[in-house]
C-alpha positions as CSV (number, residue, x, y, z in Angstrom):
1,M,-6.5,13.6,-19.2
2,A,-2.8,12.8,-20.4
3,Y,-2.8,9.3,-18.9
4,E,-6.3,8.1,-19.8
5,F,-5.1,5.4,-21.9
6,L,-3.4,3.7,-18.7
7,I,-7.0,4.0,-17.0
8,N,-8.8,2.4,-20.3
9,D,-6.5,-0.3,-20.1
10,L,-7.5,-1.3,-16.6
11,A,-10.7,-2.8,-18.2
12,R,-8.5,-5.7,-19.4
13,K,-7.5,-6.5,-15.9
14,N,-10.6,-8.6,-15.1
15,S,-9.3,-10.8,-12.2
16,K,-7.5,-10.3,-9.1
17,K,-4.6,-12.2,-10.1
18,A,-4.3,-10.2,-13.5
19,I,-4.2,-6.9,-11.4
20,G,-1.8,-8.4,-8.6
21,T,0.8,-9.9,-11.2
22,D,0.9,-6.7,-13.4
23,K,4.6,-5.4,-13.1
24,G,3.7,-1.9,-14.8
25,L,1.0,-1.5,-12.0
26,A,3.6,-2.6,-9.3
27,K,6.0,-0.1,-10.6
28,I,3.6,2.6,-10.3
29,G,2.4,1.6,-7.0
30,D,5.7,1.5,-5.7
31,G,6.0,5.1,-5.7
32,I,2.5,5.6,-4.4
33,V,3.1,3.1,-1.4
34,N,6.4,4.7,-0.6
35,L,5.2,8.4,-0.9
36,A,1.9,7.6,1.3
37,Y,4.0,5.8,3.9
38,S,6.6,8.6,4.2
39,I,4.0,11.1,4.6
40,A,1.8,9.1,7.1
41,K,5.1,8.1,9.4
42,S,6.0,11.7,9.2
43,I,2.7,12.9,10.5
44,F,2.3,10.2,12.9
45,I,5.8,10.7,14.3
46,T,5.2,14.6,14.4
47,K,1.8,14.0,16.3
48,K,3.4,12.1,18.8
49,N,6.7,14.3,19.3
50,K,6.6,16.0,22.6
51,N,8.5,19.1,21.8
52,N,6.3,20.0,18.7
53,T,9.0,19.8,16.1
54,I,7.9,18.8,12.5
55,V,9.5,15.6,11.6
56,R,9.8,14.6,7.7
57,T,10.9,11.2,6.9
58,G,11.3,9.4,3.8
59,R,11.1,5.8,4.1
60,K,10.7,2.7,1.8
61,V,8.2,0.2,2.8
62,S,10.1,-3.2,3.2
63,R,8.8,-6.3,1.3
64,D,8.3,-7.7,4.6
65,I,5.7,-5.4,5.9
66,L,3.7,-5.6,2.5
67,S,3.9,-9.3,1.9
68,N,2.4,-9.9,5.6
69,A,-0.1,-7.2,5.3
70,L,-1.1,-9.0,1.9
71,K,-1.6,-12.4,3.8
72,K,-3.2,-10.8,6.9
73,A,-5.9,-8.9,4.4
74,G,-6.6,-12.2,2.8
75,L,-5.5,-11.2,-0.5
76,K,-2.6,-13.8,-1.3
77,D,-4.7,-15.2,-4.1
78,C,-3.9,-11.9,-5.9
79,A,-0.2,-12.9,-5.9
80,K,1.3,-15.6,-8.5
81,N,1.6,-19.0,-7.3
82,R,4.4,-19.8,-5.0
83,A,4.9,-16.1,-4.7
84,D,8.0,-15.0,-2.3
85,A,8.1,-11.9,-0.4
86,H,9.2,-9.9,-3.1
87,D,6.3,-10.9,-5.3
88,M,3.9,-10.4,-2.7
89,A,5.2,-6.9,-1.9
90,D,4.7,-6.1,-5.8
91,T,1.2,-7.4,-5.7
92,V,0.2,-4.8,-2.8
93,E,1.8,-2.1,-5.0
94,A,-0.1,-3.1,-8.2
95,I,-3.3,-3.4,-5.9
96,V,-2.7,0.2,-4.7
97,A,-2.0,1.4,-8.2
98,Y,-4.9,0.0,-9.8
99,T,-7.3,1.3,-7.2
100,W,-5.6,4.8,-7.6
101,L,-5.7,4.8,-11.0
102,K,-9.5,4.0,-11.3
103,N,-10.0,6.7,-8.9
104,E,-11.4,4.2,-6.1
105,I,-9.1,5.8,-3.5
106,G,-6.9,8.9,-3.5
107,L,-3.5,9.6,-2.2
108,H,-5.1,11.7,0.8
109,E,-7.3,8.8,1.6
110,I,-4.3,6.3,1.5
111,I,-2.3,8.7,3.7
112,N,-5.1,9.1,6.2
113,I,-5.8,5.4,6.6
114,L,-2.1,4.8,7.2
115,T,-1.9,7.6,9.7
116,E,-4.8,6.8,11.6
117,T,-3.9,3.0,11.9
118,L,-0.2,3.5,12.5
119,S,0.9,2.5,16.2
120,G,3.9,2.0,18.2
121,N,7.3,3.4,18.5
122,L,8.2,4.1,15.0
123,F,11.9,4.5,15.9
124,D,12.0,0.9,16.8
125,R,12.5,-1.3,13.9
126,R,10.4,-4.2,15.2
127,E,7.7,-1.8,16.5
128,E,7.7,-0.1,13.0
129,I,7.2,-3.4,11.0
130,K,4.4,-4.5,13.4
131,G,2.6,-1.0,13.3
132,A,3.1,-0.6,9.4
133,T,2.1,-4.2,8.7
134,D,-1.2,-3.5,10.5
135,A,-1.8,-0.2,8.8
136,F,-1.2,-1.7,5.3
137,T,-3.6,-4.5,6.4
138,E,-6.3,-2.0,7.1
139,L,-5.7,-0.2,4.0
140,L,-5.8,-3.5,1.9
141,I,-9.1,-4.6,3.7
142,K,-10.5,-1.3,2.7
143,I,-9.6,-1.4,-0.9
144,R,-10.2,-4.9,-1.4
145,N,-13.7,-4.1,-2.1
146,Y,-12.7,-2.2,-5.4
147,L,-11.1,-5.6,-6.8
148,P,-12.9,-7.9,-9.2
149,E,-14.7,-10.9,-7.4
150,N,-12.5,-13.5,-9.1
């Protein structure tokens, strides 16, 4: 595997905080999170669409959605001390990248979890924030079992 060295390096990440504050993991996770959300949102909107047209959307997940999901999932201790919303969003992205690189969760499973737990009118920004926060909370609750105990 061409990226095996990235996976082998994960063994050094022996605490939740070490994983959650890794900027490299956050950068990798940013792409995974945004891709998965864009696909999940497209699936969700297409299924809710009454005229059966396929909808494709590309949407970056806001830091507020990710930071609120981190808190609701009880994983704020993975972030650095006195973390702001941006830092906590990076923590979510790092956690997602860590579990994906360790093959604990795949892109399809991430998309399925988000799609199944999205709710509301995603064309209304307030409803989208609530629905996406709940969906990412559910994702984090499912993957927190793959993180170290400490």
